[in-house]
N, C-alpha and C positions, 0 to 999 in steps of 0.2 A: 502493498498499499503505500501513496506516496504521499506530501505533506498529506492531511488531513484536512475534509473539510471544516472542523471545529477548529483547524487552528487557522486554516490560512486565512490570509489576508480576504478583507471586501472587497477590495478590486480585481485579487482571483478564482472567487468564484464567480465565474460565467456560466452561461445557461450549458453551454459545451458540455464542461464539464460534471452540472447538476443529471443529467442529464443522461451522461453515460451511467451518473454513482447510481442512478434511480434505476436506470434501465436492467443492471447484471441480470438473468436469472437467481442470482444468490442475496440479494439485497431486499431481508425484510426487516419487518419493525424487531429493536430489540432494546435491551438495557437504555442503552443512547440514542435510540433512532424511532423517529415517529414521521409516519404523513398522514397528510390530512387534503380533503380534498379541495376543505373551505372551510373558515372559521366554525367553529362549532362551544359550546360550554363545558364539553369535557377536554377542551384543548389548556383553558385557565387549568383546571386540575394535572395536565401532564405537564404545565411549566412546573406547579408545585412540588411534581413529584421527582421529578428530575434535581428539582434543587435543593431537595433534602436528599436526595441520593450521590450519583455520582456526574451529576450536568447531563448535557446531549444536547442534539437537533430535531424541532421540529420544521419540517418543511410542508410548506400549506401551497396548494397547488399542485398537489402530487397523487395520485391512487394509490392508496396500500395497494391493490390487487387489479390487473389488467389481463383483459384477453389475449392467449397470445399474439402474439405482432403488435398489440395494440402502444399505446402512447402511455405512458404512464406522465407524462408533466403537463398538464393541462389548463395551470399559471390562476390566476385570481387579479382581482381590482389590488394593487396595493395596496394604498393612502388607505382605503376604505375596511381591509385587512389590520393593516398595523392599528390604526384607532380601534377599531372592535377588540381587539386584544390586548393592546394599552388597558384601554379602559374598561376592561372587565378584570385584568387584575388587581387596576387600583381599585373594584368595588369588593371583590371578590377573597383577595389574598392578606392575611394576617400579617406581618404588617405588607401593607400595599409596598407591591416590586414588581416592575416591567423586567422582563433579559431584553438582548439586543435583536434587533429587528433588521436583516440586510434584504431590501426588495432588489432581486436578480431580472429585469427585464428577457420574457420571452425571444423578443427580436424579430418579430415575425407580422409585424403590423399590425395586431392584435390590441397592440397597450399591455397587455396582460402581463405576470411577473410571476414570479416563484417570491414566497416571503420567506426567508431563511429565518431561523428564531433560534438563536445560541441561547443556550442558558448553562449560565457557568457557575460550580455548587461551591467557587472559592469566592465567590463574591454574594451571593446570596445570602439574608438574614437568616439560616434556621434557626429553629423550624419556621416553615412557611405554613400557615395553616389554612383551610380550605374549610368553611362550615364547620368549625370548632375540630378538626380531627388535621393527622401533619399527612399527606400520600406520601409513600416512596412508591420507588419505579422496581419492577421485575425484571425481566426478559420478553419485552414487548409489551406491557399490561401496567396498569398501575393497581399497587392496592395501599394497603394501611396501614402505618408503622403499630406495632402495639407498644406495651407499656416500656418494653426496654429500648427498646429502638429509639423511642421518643423522649426518652430523659439521655439518652445519647446523644440526639439532636440540638436541648437545651443546656447539656454542656459545652456543649463546643460553641453554641452562643454565648457564653458567657465569661468565656477564653478568649471572648475577639472573634469569632467568624468560623468559616466553615472550617472544619481541617483539613490538609494536603492528605496526599497518599502517603506516608508517612516511611520517611525514606531512610530511617536510622537503622541499622545493619548490628547484630552481635560482631564482636570483635573475632576473628579468623584466632586460632591455637594451632602454631608449631606442635608440627610430628614431633614426637618423642622414640627413641628408639628403648630396646632393652636395658640400656646401663645406665639413661637417663640422662644422655646426650641428646638434641636437637635431630631429626636426621634432615632438616633442609636449613639453607643461608637464611631464609624469609619465606614469610609468602604475603600475597597479596589480594585483598577482597575488593570486587564490589558490588552493586545488582540493585535491584529495586522490588519494591511490591506492590502486587496490584489488585486490583479489587476485583472483584467473584461476580459475575453472571447468574442468574437463575440456575442454570444448567450443570454450570462451574463447582458449584456450591453440592450436588449431588453425587454426578458422578466421578467413575475414575479416569486417569488420564487415559486417551488414545493412544494405542500402539505407532497408531498411523501419523498424528499429528508427532508424538516425540521422535518418530525419523528425520519426520521433516522438520524440525526442529536441530537435531542433530544437520542433516544437509545443510539448515541456513547458516549452523556457527560454521563448519568446517567451510564454506564460501566467504564466511566473515572476513576484514580486516583484521582478525585476533591469532590464526596459527602463522599469519607472518609474520606477526610482531615474537611472536613465541620462536620461531625459527630463528630471525634474529637477536634474539636474548642469547643463543648461544654460540652466536657469532659464526657458524659453521652450518652447512647443509648436513641433516643425518635421515636414519629414519624414524617415522614415525608413525604412530597409527589415530586415525581421526576422532572424532566427535564419536563416542560408540557409549552403548550402554554397559556399565559397570558398576558392579556395589550394588548396597543397597536401592535395587528399584523396586518399589509397589505401586499399591493402585492410586495414591496422591502422590507419590512421588515417584519424581526419577531423575539420575545423578549418570551425564553422560562426559567422558575422560575425552582428552586429548593428551598424550603421551610420546616426549622423543626416547629413542629408547637409546641402552648401550651395553657392553658385554663387562663394564665395571663391574666393580661392587656395589655405584648406582646407576641400578638398571633404568633410574626415568630421572634425566640432571633438570627437564623442565618437563614439569604434567600441569595441564589444567581441566579443573573441574569443577562443569555447571547442573547443578541442582534446581528444580522448580519443587517445590512444595503449596500442592492446595490445603488448603484448612477442612481438619476433620470438623466439617459442620453439614449438614444434610436438612435442606428446606427451611431453616428457621428464618426469619424476617427481623431474630430481635437481635444481633449484631450485625454489621456490618465486615462478614467475613473478607481475609486479605490471601495475598498467597504469594509464595517469599520467591525470588528468583537472584541466586546467586553466582558468581563468577568468581574460585580460586584459582591463582597461578603458585604453586606449588617451583621456586627455584631451588635445585641444589647442584649449580653449575661449579660453586664453587666447590661445596664435599667431591664431585665429580673429580673438579680437574687433582685436588689432593690424592686423589685412589690411583693415579699416573706416575707411573715412576718415573719418567723424565721428564714431568712439573718442577721443575727446582725454584717455582715463587706463586703465592698463590694468584689465585686469580681472581679480576678485577672486574665489576659492575662498571660498562660506560654511560658518562650520563646521560646523551644523547638516546640510547640506547633504552633505559629506564624511562628516558622519554617519548619515545614511538609504543614504549607497552601501555604505559598510562593511558596514552590518544588510542592506543591498539582496542585496549579495555573499552573505551565511554565509546566508540563507533561503531562495536560490534551492537552494546546494545540502545544505537540508534537509526542501529540498518536497517531499513524497510523490510528485508525480508521475515529475518529475527522477531521484530516488533509483530510482524503480520501471526507467527506459528503461536507467540508468548498469549497474541490477543483471542486466535483459538481455543487454546487450553485452555483461558480464564475465562470465555464465555463473554467476550467484552470486546467493544469494538477498542481500535487500535488507536487511536486520540487521547484511549485511557490510561497508556502505555505510559507509566512515566520515566521522565531521564534519568538520568543516574546520578545521582548527586552526594556520595560520598565515595572513597576510597578510604582501605585500611591497609596499614602495613607494617607486618611483624616483622624484625628480623633477631635473630640469633648472637646475637650481638652488637658494638653500636656503629651505625649503619655506616658513618664515617673509615670503617673500615675495611666496607666490602665494597665504598667506591675509586674508581681510577680517580687521585689523585690531583690530572692536570685542569693546572687552573685554579685550585683549591685549596687553601689555607686553615688550618685546625687554628680555631681561636683560644689560645690559653685557656684554661678554666674553666671552657664551655659547656664539660659536662654531658658530651652530644646522649641521641636519642638512642633506643632501639627500635624506632617506626615512629606512625605517629595517624594521624585521620587528618583523610585531608576531602574539606565541603568545598563543594562544588558553589556558585553566585550563583541564586535563583533567577538574576535579572540572563542571566547565558544563555542563548537557544544551542546545545553540544549538535544539533546538526548542523550550525554551520564552522565552515571551516575555520574562519577566524576566529570564531567568538570559544569553540573550541581549544585552536591554539595557545587562546588568552588564557585560558582555564587551568591549562597542561603546564605551562609556564609557568603558573601559581604557585601551582602545585609541589616543580620540581625548586622552588625556590624557599617554600617554606621547608622541602625535605633538607635539603641545603645547611637552612638556619636550624632548625629542630638539629640537627647534627654536628650543631654548633663549626658550621666551617662556614668560609668568606670568598667569593669570588665569584658563587654562584649563579648573579644576576649576569655578567661576565661571558661564562660558560652558555648560560642560556642564550645570549645575543649573539654568540656565537652559531651554534649547532642550530640557527635557523637562516642564517644567513651564507 
């Protein structure tokens, strides 16, 4: 899926794009999408339900269903329709609130348009009530929040607005050998949390869907970044199921192989965990997606008899790894497969907002020192938590580069090293 209609700029919402979207055979109403032939009183309830859930789009002037070959896009009088929706939202919603309206002309001489109604749950004054009830959105239909869900919405409002998708990740732990020593140089983790569609809350993971995700990961930027980390070509196994795979957990592993005592100098593990929630609307279930990179190249090099010096990680290679991880989680194909597994629209797949690095020893000891100087008595770190600027769109090359640069500079400062800014400037030129 390309940039979603929900996230697209108003100027990019052309009637050609809407027709192509609506005329896809598989395009049906969902957790975040509804079609309306024209304004009706039920439309306002859908606005409230989406505001109390994960947001979404309502396309007014598009048929929910059409006969084979028939046109679904029929259009409406844009100004009249917007006036009716806005008036109804102010009259029926408590508190009064209205979504964003984007009229898209049919450009066929009829004067009609499709009115795209965008409901952004992050700015809605949750809970949004209608007739003293709080509607919520299920898969393609509206329901009513039970007491527990209503209390959750109230608590969100009290702390200053709708909560986001909760991108906090658990800090990873280094693997430990039988002698108590770490079996890796460092572990790097990123990931996202996903809201769940109605079907995703009860059905098991699809084998076909997990295989499609593995294929998307193998075609993503991540394998190239992992091979570059090793600084040489070598035999590897692409992402495939390995280890703890269950009905609601998928574990996909990518490995570089070796004949040394360190069998896998570089390993990446992508894990998808669906919540153990079956058909309840009392909470907002979330799935967790993590990608862990286990780097053991320093240990691998030490196991080779001809290596007389310790292996050091080059800063530009680590920057490429950071970039590759982020690019993978915003990759169109990966996003599409994650959305299918969670039964949600791809527009709800959040961008990664955290990286965790945990090292076996001071980070400064792992880095190539070229251009860097240890600050006396700095007490360098053994890792760190790297948070993203929420204002940056990590799908955009320049903004992602800005974010990676900030993370690398933070890596140097936390490690007690001076000169990282100059190193960053040099590797991009």
